[in-house]
N, C-alpha and C positions, 0 to 999 in steps of 0.2 A: 811611739809614732815613728813611721818610716816614710821617706821620700822615694817615690817610685817615678823615674823619668820615663816621658812618653814622646818618642820621636813624631813630629808632625811635618810631613811635606807639605808646604804651603805654595801652591801654583796660582799665579795671577796677581802676585803681590805688588807688581809694578802698576797695576791698574788703580783707579780712584777708589772703587769699593774694597778690594782686596787690601790696599794699603792703609786706607783710613780706618775703616770699620773693623776688619779682621785682624790686622797687625796691630795698629797703633791703640784702638780702642778696646781690643778684646784680648789678643794674646799677650802683649806686652804688660798690661795690667795684671793679668792672671800671674804671670811670671814674677812680677814686682811683689805680689801678695804672698808669694811662696808656693803657688800652685792651687789646684783645686782640692779643697778639704773633703775628705770622705767621712762617713758617720763613725768609723772607727779611729779617727784622728790622723790616718795616713793622708799624705798630700801627693797629688799627681802632678808632676812638674813637666810642662811641655817643653820639648826642645825643637824650636822652628828649624826647619831646612828649607830655604828658599829656592824655588825652582822656577825657571823662565827662560825664555830665549833671548833676552838681552842681558848678558852676563855683567856688563858695564853698570847698568842699573841696579842689578842685584847687589853688585858689590858696594855701590854708594849706599844703598839702604842698609846693607848689613853693617857698614861702618857706622852709620849714623845711629842705628838702633843697637849696636853691641850684640851683633847675632853672629855665631861663629861660623855656621854652614850655609853656603849658598852654591848653586850649580846651574849650568845650562845643559847638562848631560841627563837626559830623560831616563836612562837606565837606572838612575837611583830609585825610581819607581819599584822595580823588580828586586834591587839590592839591599833595600833598607827592611830590616826584621822588626815585626811587632810594632808597625806604625799606622798612623792615620794619614790618608792622602786627602788633602783638602784642595778643592779647585774653584777658583774665582776667575778663571781665564775665559777665552771667548767660548760661546755655545758651540761652534762648528768643531772645536777640539774635544769638547767634554765626553762625549759618548766613548770615544776611543781611549781617553786617559782613564775615565772610570773603569772601562773593561779590563785594561792592563792592571791597574791597581787592585781590582778585586780578585783577579786571577792569581795575582801575586800574594793574596792574603791579607791585603791592607784593609781596614775599615775605612769607610768613606764618609766625608762631610763635604757638602758642595753647595754652591750658588745655583739658582735656577736661571732658565730653563734646563732640564737634564737632557734635552735634545731638541732637535729642529722638527721633529715629527712624532706622533705617538708610537709609530713603529719602533723607532729608536729608543723612545723612552721606555716602552714595555720591554724591549730586549735588554736594557740595563737592568730592569726590575728583575727580570728572570735570571740573569747572571748573579745578582745579589742573593737571590733565593738559593741557586744552586752551589754558591760558594760559601754560604753561610756567614759571610761577614756581617757586621753591623754598618748600618747607613743611617745618614741623617742629611736633611736638606735645610738650608736657611729659609726661615719663615719669619723673617724679622718684623713684619708689619704686625704679627700677633702681639708683639713685645713692645710696641710703641705705648708709652704712658696714655695717650689719649684713647687708644683701643683697648688697653687694660682696664680703663674706667668704663668704656663702653660695655665690655663684656661683663663687668660687675653688674652694671644696670640690667642687663639681659638676664642674669642669673637670678638677681633679686626680684625679677618680675616687674619691674618699674613700668615697662611699656604696655602691660596688658597683652593683648593680642597684637603682634607686629603686623603692620599691612604693607610696609615699604621701606626701602633704604636707598638713598642716593649718595653716590660716590663721584666727588668732582675733584679730578686731579689735573695737575699740570702747571706749567709756566712758559714763558718765551724763551726758547733756546735760540740764541743769536746765530745766524748763517755764517758768521765769520768774514762775510764780504767787507765789513768795516773794521779796519784794524783796531779801532778804539773799543769794539765790542766783539771781543773774540768769543767764539763758540765755547760753551761750558760743558758740552758732552762730546765724547769721541765720535770722529766721523763714521765708524763702522755701524753705529746705530741707525744710519740712514741709507745703508747699502744693503740690498737683498743679498748679494753674493758673499757677504761677510756675516750674515745672520741677524742683520738689523731689521727692526719692527717693533713699534710700540705695543701692537696687539700681543705678539709673543712675549714681550718683556712684562707688560702690566696684567695681562690676563691671567698669568701664572700667580701673581700676587693676589688679584681679587678673588680667584677660585678659594684659596684657603682662608682668605678673610670672611667670605660669605659662608663657607661650609662649616668653619670652626666657631663663628661668633653669632651669625644669624640662622642660616639653614642650609641644607644642601642644595645645590644648583641642579635644576631639572631640564630647563631648556634655555636657548639663547638666540638673539637676533642682533646682528651687529653690522655696521658700516664703517670702513676706514678710509682715510684720505691721505694724499702726500701733498700737504698744502705748500711747502717750500721745496721748489723743484731743484734749486742749485744751492750748494754750500761750499765751505772752503775747509780743507782738511788741515791736520796739524803741521803739515809742511807748506802751507800756503797755496795749495793747488786747488783750484775749483773743480768740483765733480758734480755729476748729476745724482741727485737724491731720489732713489726709486723705491725706498722703503716707506711704509705708512709712517706718518708721524703725528697722527691724531685718529681716535675712534670713538664712536657712539654706540652704546649697547643697550639693550633691554633684556633682562633675565627673568625667567620665572623660577623661584624658590620652592621648596616644599611648603605645603599648607597654603599655596597661592600667593606667597609673599613676592612682591615686585621689587626688582632691583633695577636702577637706571645708573648707568656709568657713563661718564664723560672723561675721557683721558687724552691730554693733548700737550705736545711740546710747542704748540702755536697759539698760546693764548695768554693773556696778561692777567695777573692775579687781581680779583676784586672780591676777596673772601678772607676768613680769618687765618687761613694757613695755605700751604701748598697743596694740601689735600684735606677735604673735609668729607665726613661720613655722617649723614643724617638719617637717623632711624625714627620712623613714625609709627606710632601704636595708638590703640584705642584709649589708653590711659595717660599717655604721654609721649613727648618726643626728646630726642637729644641730638647734639651735633658735636662731634669730636674731630680734632685736628691731631697733628703730630704728638702734642704734649697735653693740651686741654681739653676739657669737655664741659659742655653746659646742658642744661635740661630745662624743659618746659612741661609742668604736669597739666592734666586736664583741668584741674582748678585754676591754674595760672594761665590758662590760653585766653588771649584777648578776643573780642568779637568785632572784627573789622566788618565795615559796610562798604560795599562797592559803590563809589560815587566818582565818576570821572570829572565831574563839573567842579570839585572842590579838591583843594591839596589835602593829601592825607595827613593826619595829625597824631598817628601812632608811631611811635619809635619802636619798630618791632624787635631790633636787635637788644633793646634794653629789657625785654620781657623774659629774657632767659637767665637761669641762675647757674653760677659756676658749681662743678661737682668735683669734690676731692681736689680743690684748688691747690692745697698745700702738700698734697701727697708727692713723694719722691720715689724713683725707680732707678735701679741700675741700668747701664746701657743695654739695650735689648740684644745686640749681636754678642756681647760677653756673656749675658745670662744664658743664650742659647748654646754657647761654646760650653759652659760649665755643666749645663744639663746633659749635653751629648758625652762629654768626658766621664761624668758620673756614671752614665749608662754603660760605657765600656767595662766599668768595674762593678756591675750588678746593682747599681743604685738607681732606681727609676726606670721606667718603661718608656724609652724615647720613641713617641709616636710620630714624629714628624720624619718618617722615612722617605726613601726614594719613591715609594708607592705614592705619596702625597704630591711628589714632584710630577709623577705621570699624570695625575689628574690635572694639574695646572696645564701640561702640555696639551692635554685632551681638549680642555675648554678653549685654549688658545687656537688649535687647529679647527676646532668647530666655529669658531668666530670668523676665522679667515674664510672657512667654507660658506658660511652664512653670508658674508659680503659678497663673495664671488657669486653665490647662486641667488642672492636677495630673497632669503627665506628663513624661517624659524627652523631649529634643529634641536632635537632632543639630546640631553646628555645621559648615555648609558652607563650603567655600573661596569667598571673594568674588572677582568678576571686576573688578578695579579697573584 
């Protein structure tokens, strides 16, 4: 057995997602386990190199997590050999950084979106193709325990013919105007000039969820809103929020399956989880959250009678059965990291490439256009 070291330049680790999911919940556990084990017994041991604009924050994280290398010098992208460049920074910086890394021969693994326009995304995909580097994009929702269970039901044919899916996502993000209820998302999310937009953020997720679990997306109709006009940033300064903070969309999938999506940072939760996915089919239905999944077969479906003159006597939530309630799964971000690292050494065909990221940007851009023009738009196949 041999241990092979893999330098991984990690950009954007001072942010919430980069720090929590990619560093603390993925990279550090992989290192603690002795690296990613290959089929021949060899282990690939990541060596994180933290990169960012705030050297003081990087230094603090490095001290806390016992990481040897950190820098605010972006030339390290070109000077590090045989490395992976990972990006969880801002969307506005991503296209340039990915281009620099790929032209320097680095393999790419990154968060989404991969650009703020389809033109940017397609250009990044062309560079990846021309340089021949391996690429991967984070598609974490596919690895949620709830959606892994939902995917299994689809594969088993539980639903019969699927007729629809409803995605209900969101929670109340405080404006920050009340000091006792500070905003729990960064201010850039609500500023167009900094790449903020819930449509661009979440439509990239919903594209791969629908494509890979239910059926390919064919058409979209969307409307967005900016419900909260003023918010307070991390420095206590009030700013005008001009990016959309909620959207409501209808989509047509392959075989005529209908998808309804509600995504909002201006809604209070009255459902089983922060996001729920309900799939309805001719033989049964299922509702999945982040971790749990419950089903209702055709035989178990109650027969309600519409009667507005009498109180309802059916407890509908009790009519559902837990599915794989005791099943356990590893952290989805960590699982994806392990899959990607293995693919670099010829083990497994990592299908979640930058091309998948371009599809997400495509749907987000079409959704924005649909909102602006108030009409349905078809989703064309991309020539990548």
